[in-house]
Each structure stands twice: as structure tokens, then as C-alpha cells.
N, C-alpha and C positions, 0 to 999 in steps of 0.2 A: 395249196394242193387240194386236191379233192380225189376221192377215190371211188371207183364204181364198178360194178359188174353189170353187164348188160345195160349200160346207159348210166352210170353213176360213179361214185368213188368208192373204194373199198372200205368196209366198216371195221372199225377197230372193234375188238370183240364186243364192244357194246355198240359206231360212229357214223358228211354233207352228201350226197346221193347214196345209195348204200353204196355207199361208200365208201371209200374211206372216204365221200359224199356219194349201196350194193345193189343189186339190182336186177331187174329183168329187163328186157330191152326197152329203154325208156320211150314212150310213145307220146308224140305231141301232135295236137291237132287244133286247128283254129277254125271256127264255124261262123259263117255269116247267118245270122238269124234276121234276115230282111224279110221283106213281104214276100210270101211265096215260101220257097224252101227247096225247090228243085234245083239240081247242079246246073251250074252256068254252062251254056254250050261255048265251044271253043270260039265261035264266031263273035262271041260278045266280049272277048278279051280286050278289045280296043274301046269298050264303052267308057264313059266318062266317070272317073273316080269322084266321089262325092263325100261331103262332110256328114258324119253321122253314122248310123248303123251299129249293129251288134256283132262283135266278132267273138267266137268261142274257141277255147284252146283245150283240147281233150288231153287228159292226163292218164298215164298208164296206171293200172290198178297196184295199189301198194305204195305208190310213190307221190302221194298227194301232198299238198301244202299242210303243214302241221306245226309250224314254228315260226311265229311272226316277229320275234324279237331279233334284231340283227346283230345280236351278240349270241354266237352259237356255242352251246355246250358240245363236248366231243361227240356225243351221240347224235345231235342234230346237224353238226357240222358235216359229218361223214354221210349222213343220210338226206342232205339237201337234194333238191330236184330242181331242174330248169324251170318248172311251173311253180315258183315260190314266190313269196311276198317281197324279199328284200330288195331285189332289183328294181321292182316296180314302185315300191313305196319309199325306200331308202337308198340313196346313191353314195358310194365311196368318194373319198377326196380325189382319188385317180382312178378313172375308168379305163379299161382295156377293151379292145375289140369294138364291134358293132356289127360288122359283117364278117368276111372270113379273115380278117387280119387279127393276129394276136399281138399287136403293137399298142402303145399308148393311144388313147383317144382324147386329145386335150379338150375338144368341144364338149364332151360330155362330163368332163371332170368338174368337180365342185371348186377346185383350186387351181391357180396358175402353176406352170412347171415349178419344181422346187430349185431353189437357188443355193449352191454349195459354198462353203467358206471353212475357215480353220483347218486347212489342210485336207478338206473333204470330210471332216468329222460332224460339222454342223450343217443342217439343212434348214432353210428359212422358207416358210410357206406362206403365201397370201391367198385368202379365200375370195372366191367371186361373189357377186351379189345374188344370194339365193334366200328365199323366203320359206318358212315352215308354212303348212296349210291353214294355220291360224293367223297368218300375217305377221308373225314375229320373224326377225331376221335370223339366218343361220350364222352363228359366230363362232370364234374360236372357244368360247366357253363351252360350246356344244362338242367340240372336238376333245378338249380337257376332260369333259365329263365321260366321254367314251374311253379316253386313254387311262383315267383313274379307276375305271371300272375294270378294264382289262388287267392293270397292274395289280390290284387288290385281289383278283379272282382267276389269276392266270392258269392255275391248275384246272379250272373248270371252264376254260375257254378253249374251243375246238382247235383253232390255228396254232396253239401254243407249241412251241418246240424250244427246249432249254437252250439258252444262249442267244436266242433270237428275240424279237419284240415281246415283252417289254424289257427283257433282261439287258439288252444291248444299249438301252437309252441311258446316258449319265445324268442328263438334265434336261428340263422342258421350260422353256420361257415363253409365257403367254403374253405377248408384247402388246397387242391391241385387240379390238374386236375383230379385226380382219387378218392379223399377222400373228405367227407364232414360229418358234424355232425349236428344234430337237438336236441335242448334241449326243452323239453316239461314242461308244467306246473305242471305235477305230475308224479308219476310213473304208467305206464299202464301196462295191461296185454299184454305180449309179443305176445300172440296169436292174440289178437284183434289188437294191433297196427300194426303188420306186415299185417295181412290179410285185415283189414278195413281202414288203414290210409296210410301206406307206398305204398300199392299197387295204391294209387291215383296218385302216382308220376310217370310221364311218361316223360323221356327226350325228349325235342323239339329241333329241330336245330336251336339254337340261331343264328348262323352265316348266316342263310338263312331268318328266320321269324322275326327277331326283327327290324321291320320296320313298318311304318305307311302308306305307299302307295306302290303299286306294282312296281313302277319305282323309288321310293325313295331309299336312302341309308340305309344300314344296320347300326344300332348303338347300344348303349346300353340304349334304351329308357326304358326298363323294370326295370332299378334300381330306378326309381322314380315312385310314385303312379300314377301320371297324365300320364307319359310315357306308363306304363303298361296297363292302361286303353285305351290308344289310340292304342297300338299295338293290344289289345284284340279286340277291335271294328273292326280295320282293318281286322284281321284273320277271325272273325266270319261273317264279310261281305263277305269275299272271300269263305268261306265254304259254305255260303248260295247261291252261284253262281254255281250251278251244271254243267252249260253249259261250264264252263272253267275248269273242273276238269282235262280233258285229256291234256289241253295246258299250264295250269299255272305252272311257275317254282317252285312254292311253294311245289306242291305236288310230285315233282320229286325227292325230298331228303327225304329219309326214312331210318330206320334202321332195319326193319322186314325182314322176308324171302321172301317177294313178293314186287314188285314194280307195279305201275299203268301203263298199256299199253293203255287200251281203256276204255271209259265210255260213254254210251248213255244217255243223260239227259232226254229223253223222255221215255225210257223203263227201265232205270237203269241196262241194261245188262253190266257187268263189266268184263274187262279181266286184269289179272295179269300174270307177267312174273317173273322168279326167279330174285332175287336182288343177283348179283354175288358177292357183298361185305358183304353179310350177315354173321355175326360172330358167330352164334349160332351153337349148336352141331349137328342139323338136317338140312341139306341142301335140298332144293327142287329137286325132282327127275323128276317132270313132266315139260314138255316144256311150258305149259301154264295152268292156272286155271281160270275157268269162272264161273261167277255168272249169271244165266239166269232166267228171270221172266216169269210167266205164268199168264194169265188173269183170271183163275179160277182153282179150284181143278181139275174139269173135264179135262181141258186141260193137266194138269199135268199127270193124269192118262191116257190120250190118248198118250202122249209121252212115258210114262213108258211101256205101252202095245206094243208100236210100236218099242221098243228096242233103244229109243234115249237117255235113262237115265240109268246111272250105279248106282245111289244112289238117289233113290226117296222116296215116302212115300205113305202110304194108309190112306186116309181119313176114319174117323170112319164109315161113310156111306157105305164104301167099303171094310169092314173087311172080308167079305165073299169071297173076290178075293185073299186072302193070299195063299190058296193052289195053285191057277194058277200060281203065281209068284215062289212059291218054285219048281214047277214041271218044270219051265222054266229057272232054273239056277240062281235063286236069293235066297239071305237069307232075311228072315223077321225077324226083331228085334226091340223090344221095346226100346226107348230111355228114360231111367230115368234121372230125373233132380232134382236140388236142388231147391224146389218151395213149396209154400203152397197156398191153395185156400179156399176162404170163402165168405160169403154173408156179406157185410159190414153192420154194424149196426150203425144208427144215434144216437149217445148219445147226441146230441144237439137239437133233434126234439122237437119243442114247443108243439106238440100234444101228442107225445108218449113217451118222454124222462123219465117221472116218472115210467111208466111201464118197459121200457127197461133198466133202471138203477137198477132194482130189479133182484139180481142174480138168484132167484128161477124161475122167469119167463124166464130168458135167459137159464136156466138149462132145463126147460120144453121143450122150442123150440128145443134145441139140441137133446133132447131124440127123436124127430121126423125126425131126419135125419138118414136114413138107408144107410150109406156109403158103406158097403160091397155089398148090393144089387145094388146100383147105378153102382158100378164098374163092377160087374159081368153082369148086365142086359143091361146097356147103354153103357158102354165103352168096352165091350167085354173081360173084364178081365185085360184091359191095364190101370192100374192105382194104386195108392197107398192111403190108408186112411190117412187123416189128422185130427189129434185130438189136435193140439197146434201150436205154433208159430215157431217151429223148424222142417224143413223137415225130415221125418222118412225114408230117403233113405236107401235101403238095404245095409248093410255093413258099414254104417257111424256111428261113436260112438258120433255124436254131439246130437242125440235124444236118451233120456233115456228111460228105460222100462215103466215108468209111462205114459209118453206120448204115447208111441206106442200102449198102451192098452186103449181102449175107455173109459174114465171116465164116460160118459153118452151114454151108448149103446141104440140102437133103442128100445123104449118101450112107446107106447101109454098109457099103464096103469100107468107107472111111471111118465109120464108127467101130466096125470090127478090127481094123487096122489099129486103131488107137488102143483098143483093149488088149489085142494079142500082144502089142509091144510093150505092154506094162504088165505082163505075166498072167493073162487071164485065159484059161481054157475055154474055148468057144462051144457053147452047146446051144445050136439053134432049135428053136421052138421049146427050149428049157431054161435053165438058168445057168450063166457062165459061172465058173469056180475059180477062185484065186489059186494059182499054181506057184507062183513065186513071191511069197510074201516078203516084206522089207521095204527099206527107204530109198533104195537106189533108183535110178531114172528108168530101169528096165523091170522094176519091182511094182507090186500092187499098190504100196504106200503104208505109211505108219498107221498102226492100229487095225490093219486089215489082216485077218487070220487065214493061214493056209485052209483052202476048202470052203471059205465064205462065198455065199452065193450072191450073184449080182441081181437082187430081188428087192422091189421098193413097193411101198403102199401108196397108191395114187388115188387121192379122194377127189371127187368132182361133183358138181352141182346138178340137181335134177331139174326139169322143168323145160329145157329146150333140146330140140332134136339136134341142132348144130353141135352142141357140147358133146352129146352122146357120139355123134359121127366122128369128132376129131379125136376124142380119147379112144375110141375103139380102133380107129385107123393108126394112132400112136402105138397102141399095144401091139398091133399086128407087126408094124415095122420094127419095134423093139424085140419082138420075139425072134425075128429073123437075125438080130444080132446077139441073141442069147441074153437079153435084158428082160427080167421078168416084171411086168407092171401088173399089180394086183389091184384092180380097179374096185372102188368102193362108192356107191352112189348114196348122196345125202341130200336132204333139203338144204337150201342156202342157209337157213337158221341153223340147221344141224352143222353145217360146215363151220359156221362161225363159232359155235360151241366147242367144236373140235380143234380149230385153228389157233392153238396156244402153243407157247414155247417153253422149252425146259430151262432151268429148273423150276420156273415159276409155277407151272401146272404139272400134275401127273398125267393129264390128258394130252401129251405131247407126242403120242406114238403115231406119227404121220411122216411121210416123206415128201410128198407133193400134195398141194391143193390147188385146184382149178375150179374157180367159181363159175365161169361161163364162157361159152364160144360166141355168144350174141352180144357181148358188151366188153367193157374194159376193166381191168383189175384197178387202174388208177387213171383218172382224168385231171388234166390241170386247168385251172381257170381262177379267177378272183377267189380268194387273194393271193393266190401262187401261181402267177402267170408264166414266170421263167422256170422251167423243169430241171431245177438243180438237185432234187432227190434227197435232201437230208433226211426227210421224214420216211422215206422208203429204204434207202440203203445205207444211211449212216449207222455208226454203232448205237446200240440202244433201240433200233427200230422195232416195230411189230410187223410192218407190211412187207419187209424183205425177208422174212423167215429167220430173223436173228443174224443176219449176214453182218460180218464185221471184218473190215480190212483196213489197216493204217493208211494205205496208199489211196483207197477210195475216200476216206475220210479227209485226207489232205486235198484231194482234187475237189471234192465238194466245198471245202471251205474256200478254195482258190475261186470258185464261181461266185462266192459271195463278196469277194474282195477285189476281183480284177474285173474291169469293165469289159475288156476285150472278150469276143466270142471264143478266142482260142482256149481260154480257160474251160468253157462249157464243151467244146470239142475234146479236149484232153480227158475230161471226166467221162463222157459218153464213149469214147473209144475204149478207155480203160474197161468199163463194165461191159461194153459189148464183147470184148474178149474174155473177160473173167467170168461171165455168166452166173451172177449171184442167184438168178432164177432162169427158169426155162421160158425163153421168149415164145409167145404165141401171136397169130395175127389179130389185128384190131378191126373189128366190123365197123361199118359207118354207125354213126349214132343212130341214125333210123333212115328209112326210105320214105321220104316225104312225098304225100299226095296232096297237092295244092290246087285248089279250084282257080281258074284265070280270073274270077271275080274279085279275088284278094291280091291287092298290090302293096309293095314296099317290104315283102318278107325277104327278097334276096339282096345279098347273099346271106345264106344261114350262117350264124355265128360259130366259128370253131371253137369258141369257149362255152358252148352249149346254152347260150342266153337267148332270150326273145326280147325284141323291143317293139311292142304293139303300138307304141306312140307313132311309129313310122306307118302302120297299116291304114289303108282305106279300101273301101268296097266299091265295086262299079255299081252304078244304077241299073 
């Protein structure tokens, strides 16, 4: 999983994009710094692609690379960004995507497909021939090292969810330098196990990193719990010291297509060069690949207009500039991604939970969200409706037809009808009042007192015009149905501080939290490629507002154990009906603006990843 606001994952009060990997609309840009610097004319798009050149990838302010260790703490896991180190320098056992597909990519995986035995409980994995950048082979000892660090430090590991990896591994057998097996506590869905568990395993250079101090000897410390904790503590401390990224010997050993050349700890500008020992099928053709930062979206637009960028993006406030760039030799292309967006509902609120726990009230509220209109009017058509927990990405088979067709279409009339039929007196432009308290089907529901007002605190994030437009339109529609939404504007950081659950925190006095209309509350991607939702909607969650439902838990578990897509469909259909959150439209990850001098960028990865080893520049 990964969670994001405006381009990333949502962050746990502390969490890989912000979000859970949060965010401002993630901006990505690749620049060709070849001779000259003027934007390429469209007539040159057929020019010959050559080997060499420098491409630059511009990163949105605040979401710069800042964690080089491919073992994420919860904070860095959720604040991870597209433009980060891990995919370029360290590849997982099993890769997913490359272009638009969210399916396994055997060619880019470091291991052959898993082989199942023992009734499906045991999986045997054989590594391909890969080398570290220092010439040493990637072996199962490197996988064991990673697994031992995860196991000993699971509470400090971002992807950890109780009952999943490493808890569900009964035994590990390191058979040879190229083969190992894991035996799980039960037979799991092959789809889920590979996409959401085995992708967590990233070989780490044990021969360089298995140490407890920078100048100390390399040993086998990870073979004991105490030693593995000490090693992790050392590596995490080193990863937190960004000023040493360029000089530390730790980060000079990697197995990805790119190696780190330069890193500016102040700006986070980063330069990669090809790893000459990269063993994958696609070798880098560029001489260098750079991640560049901008202080604002306006600064990025200035650079784009000046011809300094070959791969930029349009902020939603500048969509009217699209024709300018298409007439100056650029392609303007929406970047679709595997993400969901919602206003989080507080199911633990001591003030409102009696109302919010009533399905008919949640249904009435969902009827007030006009997603198609939001997309057309506020997002310029660059977005996808979201009616459930599985992203309805065009061309994907993971979302079924039921979820793709709105179960609760926009209708103030239907919202009013639901409320009246359950005992509410309708007060348009005011707040409805409970007229028939009680637990019968025609009454307000348990815990709702006579005269209680249908009024909610709706917190939303500052910084984007789209967010303000959406919530003000929602408030207006709600008032027509007599639902009072008390809007409270906060900074994103302020929302995170307030976005706490009861009874763990006294600061739980909110009913809805909506981080952004220009991003996603939660995006899926490595190492959680199948959107089964345990971290969001399972009991004990943070991101689902404390939602807890035995049927939902059972359906989530079925997606982990049943390989058929029918289990995923049953899960998503249930939550599409039950509305644990208020579903909102998903904006495209970004509106890319790409010079025709840059080749190999299409299709854009739905998993929010970039593969610059595929890129070339025209002469």
C-alpha cells in the first residue's frame, strides 16, 4: 500500500508519499540538458534517438528524495515519492508494472516466478544472475539479510501489518546461493502473496551493510534478533544523515540500473549515472539522470516555458496553457494511477458516531457528492470517479462493473427521501432534526436523541483551489437536504495532527477529514499492488477512520487466501455499498507535458513509477 494526498499515499499521523506514501499534486518532470536548451520543435520528433545525454526529472516541492535505505520506517514509507532512490538503485524480487499495466513484470524481476508446494503453503524462489555494483553476486544471503532485519524490526518497518509478513512465515530455508523457500502458516492467494508479500523482499548487500558502525567489521549480526536490531538501528541512522549520501560507502553498492553520483542535502537535487554492472534486460542509455527540485509550481512552469524541461507537468490552475505547449512541440498526456480518494469518516467520534454508524445517513451523504461534475468542472476532465475501495483504472480488471457504476448517484431528492423515511424533519438551509428516535427501521437509530441535529465537522486541507471548490459545492448540496457541514480549513500538517481516533487521543473531535481534491487519499503500488484494503478498512486501521466491520474483515481475509478475482469483487462491492468513507473523485496523478525529444516514456506507469533506463533523447 501507499497512501497519498495529491499525488502520494496518506500519512499515518507520523507516514511512503505523504502518504500513507500525503501530498500536494505530485509533479514530475524530465529535462534534457543537451546542447542548447530550447524546446524541441514538433518537426524534430522523428529525429534519431542517440545514446547519451542528460535527462532531468523535476520533483514537486516538499516531496523530494530523502530516504535512501530500501527498508522504510512508517514515516518514510508513507511519504515516499515517485522520484525516490529505491526503484533506481535497488530492485525487489518481483517487479510490477513498467507501463500502464499493474500486472507482474517477470522481465524486470530479480527472481523467477515462485513455485508452490506443500498444499500451497511453501513457495520456492530461484534468483536470476544479478550483480552488485561492486561485482559481487546477488545471492539468497542478501534476501535472508533483508528478511532478518524485517523480522527483528517489524514494528519499525513501514509495510508491516499484524498477521502479514513476517508474522505469517513459519520457516525459511536458504537452500543455496540461488534458491530459498518460505513456508507460510496457510495457503494464500498466489495473486496476493506475490503482489503484496513477496514484493516486500528486496535483496540488500549483506557483505557491505551487515555491520553496526560505519568503520566496524562486516559480520553476520543479522542472524540473531539482537544483532539484527543493532544493524537496523545503524542503517536507519545512516539513512537519516542525508549529508553523507554522496560520500558514504554504504550507498555505493546497489544492484539497480542507476548508481548515485551526487546528492545535495539542502535542495535534494540528485544525479544518477548508469550502473555498468546492472544485470537487468534494459540498460540505461542516458549518460546521466537527474532529479531536480523547484520551490513552487510557478517555478516549474517558468522552467517549462523557457524550454528547460523535457518532461514537466501542468498544475490544474494552468490547464488553459495546454494548447500553448502542444503548439510548441510537446505532448500533453494525463497520467492515470492506481489510487482511491475519499473524505475519511470518523467512526469513533464521541459526538457523531451514533449518526455516522447509520448506513442510511452515510448513503444520504454520498448522494450529495456529484463526482462527474467535480471532474468536469474543477479538474478539467482529468480524473476518474471513485465509487469503492478498488481503483477503477481504465483497462484494469480489478474493479468490477458494480463498483464502476455509482451505487449512490448524485440526487438531493434521494438524500432527503432517505432521511425523511428514517424519522428526520427536513430543514433546508439549516440542520435536520431527529423527530422519531429509536431503533426501528423507520426511526433515527440507536443512540440518536430526539431533536439531535444533522450537523458535522468537515475538515479539509488548504493549498489547492480544487479542494475548496469541491467542499464548498458539497456544503451547498448538503444544505439543500438539511445536512449542515461545518467546514474547517487547515494546513495538511494541521490535518494530520487533528486526524486522530478515539479513545487513543482527546483530539478526535472531527467527523470528516478531506486532505485534497488534487490527489489521492491512498495510492496502491509496490509493495502492495493488489488493492485488498487491510491497512485501510480492516479493524484496527487508522486510514479508514476506525471503521470496523466483521463482514468486511472476512471479505478482506478472503482476498488474501482465494486466488480468484471473485473474492476481490465481493470485498469491493460490499464496501461500495457500506460506505466506510465518503468516496470522492480521483484526479489524474498529473497532466504531463513531454517534449518530443524524449523517447521511451510511454506508457506512464499506473503504479507511479518511472523507468529512465528506457529513456533516450533525440539528437
